[in-house]
N, C-alpha and C positions, 0 to 999 in steps of 0.2 A: 504493499499499500504506500502511496506517497504521503509525505509529511503535509501536504496542503489538505488531503482528504482526512487525515487524522485530526489537523487542527479543525477543520470543519466539523467533524464529528464531535470533538469536544466542547465546542462552541454550541452545537446543536443540543449535546446532553446537558450543558450548563443552563441553557435557554428552558429546556424543559423542567428542569428543578426549581426555575424560577417562577414558571406558570403554573406548575402542577407540583404542589408541596408534597404530595405522596406518590410522586413519580418513582423513588427509591423503593417503595413498598410494592409498586407495580412491577419493577425491574426484578425484584427479588422472587416473583412469582414464577420466573423462568427457570427451567432446569439450567443448572450451571457446571461447566466442567471443572476438573480438578486445578487445571493451568489457570482459567479464569478466577476461580475462586483464590488461589494463591497471589494474584495480582490485586486483590482488594486490600483495603486498608486492615489492620488488625482489628479496630473497632467493627468495620464492616462485616469481617469475617465472623465474629463472635456474634454479632445480632443477627445474622443469617442463620448461623448455626442454631442458636437458641429459639428462633422463631419458627424456622423451617425445617431444621433436622428432626430425625425420628431418634428417640433414645432406644438403643439395643441392649445396654448393659450399664448397670449402676452398681458400685460396692464403695466401701468405706473401710479406711484402716488408719488407725490413730485420730489424727486432726483433719485426716484429708478425705475428700469424697471425689471419687473418679467416675466421669459419666462418659459413655462412648456414644457417640450420634453417628447415623448413616446420612448422607447428605447426596443424592444423586449416586455416582460410582466411587465415592471415596468416604472415607471414615475421619471422624475428628474426635479426638481424646480431650476433655477438658478436666483439669483438676482444680478443685476449689478448697479453700481453707474452709473448714466447716463452723468454725467459732464465728466467722464474720461474712461467709459465703462470697469471699473475695477469690479471683482468679490467681491461681498459683502456677498452672501451665497450660499450654494449648498446643497441640500437636496434630498435623493433620497427615493421613496417611492414604495412598492410592490404594483402592481396593481392586486389587487385580484379578482376584478370584471372580467378582462380580462383572466386571467388564469382559472378562474372556469367556463367561458362560451365559450370555444373554442370548436370548432369541429361541 
C-alpha cells in the first residue's frame, strides 16, 4: 500500500471517531486477526479481550487470578492481582491448533 493511501485511511478513521463516538465499539464487533490484535494499543487489546473474548479457563494461586480468553484464532492470558483486581500480566498466544483444524 502506498503511504498516501495509508495516510488517507488514518484520516478517514479519525473522522469516523469524531462523527461516531461509538465507532470503536462497532470496529470491535469485527473478527480480528492475531496480527491486527498485536498492533492495537495495550489498552485497546485489554478492552477488546475483556468485552469480546470468551473465558475458557480461570484459576487462582496465592494472590493471583489467571484467566484465559479465546478471541478468534488466538488466546489471551490475563493475570490479575486478586487483592485489587489490577492487571499483573498480559500474554497473547497464537492458537495454532484452532487455525489449522477449521472447516
